[in-house]
N, C-alpha and C positions, 0 to 999 in steps of 0.2 A: 406616472406608472400605471400602466393600465393591467388591473387584475382580473380582467375579464378574458385573457388571452386563451386560447383552446389548450385543452390539457393533454390531449392525446400524444402528442409527441414526448413528452415527458415521461407520461404512463408507459408508453412503449420503450423508451430507454431504461427505465427502471425494471422491467419485467424481461428485457432480453440480455441484460448485464449478465454475463457468465465468468467463471474463472478459466482463464488459458493457460496453462503451465508452459514455462519456458521453452521446453522441448518440442512444444507445438507450435512455436513461432518461427517465422521464417528468414529472419536476418534483414528484412529490409529497414533501413532507419527511418525515424521520425524526424523531421525538421525540429530543431531545438527551440524555434519560435512557438511550436505548436505544443511541446512540453511547457512552455512559459504559459501558454493558453490555459493549459489544465491547472497549472499551480495557481493562476489568477482565480479561477473556478474554486479551487480548493479555499482560497482566501476568503470566500464569502460563507463560509460556514458559520452558524450560528454560535455566539461567544457570550458567556455572562461576564457582566462589566467590562467588556470589550479588552478581555486580555489577550485575547487572539494566541492561544498556545501553541499552535500547530507551527512546525519546522521541518524543512526537508533538505536532504543532502543529496544532490544530483549527480551521477556519473552518466557520461556520454564518452562516445568515440572510444580510444584505448583505455580510458579508465573503467569502462564497464568490465573488462576481462581482468584489470588490474584489482578491482575491487573483489570478484569472484574468486581471483586466486588468494588474496589476503583474507576473506572469508574462510576458505579451506585450510589454509595455514593457521588461522585462530583455533578452529575447530580442532585441529590435529594438537595444537599446544595447549588447549584447556579440555581436552577430554582424557581420562584415565586410560592407560595402555590397553586394559582388558576391555574397553568398551570402543576404543578406536577401530573403526573398518576403513581401508584402503577405498572401498565402494563409495562409501559417504563421503569421503574426501573428494574422490573423483566428480561424484554427482554435484557437491558444492561448486567446485571449480569450472564445471561444463556449464552452469546455468547462465552464463554470460554469451555462450556461443550464438544464441539465436535472437537474443533480445535487442533492442535498441537503446535502450536507458534503463538504470536502475537508480529507484529513489529509496532513500532511509528517511522513513515518516517518523517524527518523535514529537513529543510532548514537553514543551518548556516550561516548569513548574514556576508560578509566580512566586515571589520572594516573600510577601507579605502574606501569604496563606489565608487570605480573605476568602479565597473562592476554593472550596471543597475540590479534592484531587479528582475525584469522579466526574465532576462537571469539566474539568480541564481535558480529561482523557476523553470524554464525550464529544467535546467540541473538537478535539483533533481525530477523533475517529470520523466526525462527521466530515470533516475537512479532505480526509482519504475517500470519503465515500462521494463527495463532489468531484474530485478528480476521477476516479474511477468512473462515475457516470459520463463525464464529459470525454473520457476517451472512448466509451461505449458509442457514443453520438457520432463521433469522428471515425469511427471502424478500426480504433486501436484496441488490441488484445491487452489484457491486464492479469497480473498476478499479486495479490497481497498475501504474503507470506511472513508466518511468525518462525519458521523452520531454520535448521541450522542452529546458529548462535544468535537470531534476531533478538531474543529475550534474555540473553545471556551477559553477565557482568562485562566480559571481556570486549564485547562490541561497543558497549557503553563506554568503556575506558578507550576504546581506539578512537571514538569520535569527541572524547574530551568533554562529555556532557555533564552537566552539575549533577550533584548527588541525588537530587529528587526528579530529575528529567527522566522520562520513559520512552523508549523506542518501542513503537505500536508496530511496526512490520517493515519488511522490505518489498518495495514495489516494483515487479518488473513490467517493462512496457515494451511493446513491438507489435508488428503485424502478423496474422496467420492466414493461411491458404484453405484452412479447415472451416466449415459451417459451424456455428455456435449450435450446441446441443439444446434440445428441449430443456425448459424448465420444468421443476416440479416442486411440490411441498409435500413432506410427510405427515405434517400434523394439520389438520384442518384448521381454517382460520376461526370456525366457531369454538374450537377448544381453546383459542389464545384470548378470545375477547370476553370480556364480561360487560354486559350492558346494562346500564341502568337507567331506567326512564321514571 
C-alpha cells in the first residue's frame, strides 16, 4: 500500500461534502450496486478490537415510500395528541418522494461490554462519515437525519434491535440538480485547537 498518494482529492471531498435535504433531491435513482460500494466504504471505519459495530438497513425502490409512510404512522402513534401536527406527519411521509435510497444506520452493541459504548458509537459514526464522503465523491447527495422518530424507542422496536443497540440516524441518498452551497465554520479553528510544543 502506497501511503505517499496525493491527498488533494480526499481533502476536496471532505471540504465540499454538504447536507442536501430530501426535498432538494430530484428523484433520479442510484444504482443499487453503487450503494453497495458506499456500504463497502463504510465497512472500513476504524474499530477497536475489530468489533465492527456498524449496521445498515437499506430501503430502495417501493420500500423507500413504504418506510416513510411507516415512519409517519409511528410518529402519529407515539406522539401525544396535544403535540401531534398533521404537517409534521405529512412532512415525514413525503421524505421519500425525491430520494433514491434510505438507510437506517445503527450500532450493534458488543455482548461482552469489553469495549466502551462510546467507542462503538464513534466507530459507527465513522462508518457513516465514510459512506457520506464516498457519496460526495460520486456526485450523490446525502442527508444524515436524527429527526422524526430516528432516536425514539418506537423505531428501535420496529427494527427489533437489541436493548443496547442504538440507531444513529436515517440516511437519505439521491441526486440533486442544485449546486452545493459554500461551506463555512462559525468558530475559528484556533479556538478549537490547543497545541502543546
